N, C-alpha and C positions, 0 to 999 in steps of 0.2 A: 360369585366365586372370587372375583378380584378383590372385593371389599373384605372378604374373609381372611385374606392373607395380607391385607393392607398394601396392595401394590399401587404404583403410580406410573404415569406415562413418562418415559424417558425421552421420547421424541416430542417435540413441540406439537400441540394439537392442530395447528394450522399448516403443518408441513405437508406439501403435496407429495404423495408416494406413488401415484399412478397417473400416467398420461395415456388416455385411451381415446382414439379418434380425435375429437376436438374438446374432450372433457379432461379436467384435472380433478383428482380426488385424493382424499386422505383415507385409505382403507387398510394400510399396513401399520400396525401399532406395535410399539415395543414397551412392555411393562416390566418394571423392576420392583423388588422389595427394598426396604430401607437399607439393608446391609449391602445390596448390590449398588443401589443409588449412591451410597457413600464411596464406592470404589469406581464409579463410572468416570471414565476419562473422556470419552467422546461418543456421541450418538447423533448422527446426522446423515443426510443424503450424500453419497459419494458419486459425483458426476464424472470423475476421471476414470473410473473402472468401466471396462467394456460391459455392455449389457444388451442382450438380445430379447428383452421382455418389455412389455408396456408398464411394468412396475419398476420404479427407481430403486437402486441398491441403497440399502441403509447400512452404514458402517457403524458398528458398535464395538467400542474398546473398553474393556474392564480390567482393572488392576487386580491380578490374581496372585500377587506375591504374598507369601506367608511371612508374617512378622513373628519372630520369636520373642517371648517375654524374657526380660533380663533375668539371668540366672542368679544374680546377686540380690539378696533380699535383706531388708533391715530386720534386726531382731528386736522384739519387744521384751522389755525387762519387767 
């Protein structure tokens, strides 16, 4: 399914996302399409936020601003 929409990992493959007992694992994954990847500002573990889980918090920031196309267009003669 992920290959059908051409999605890619936004978070590094080797990022530890879960500390459980004495094991560290990468089990939480963030996938984005090309359009979102181009707008990705940040995708990383945020260790500063309080967390009461054995999963680490992943902070993902995406630029969602809408850019208007210039109203002025050149005329072709």
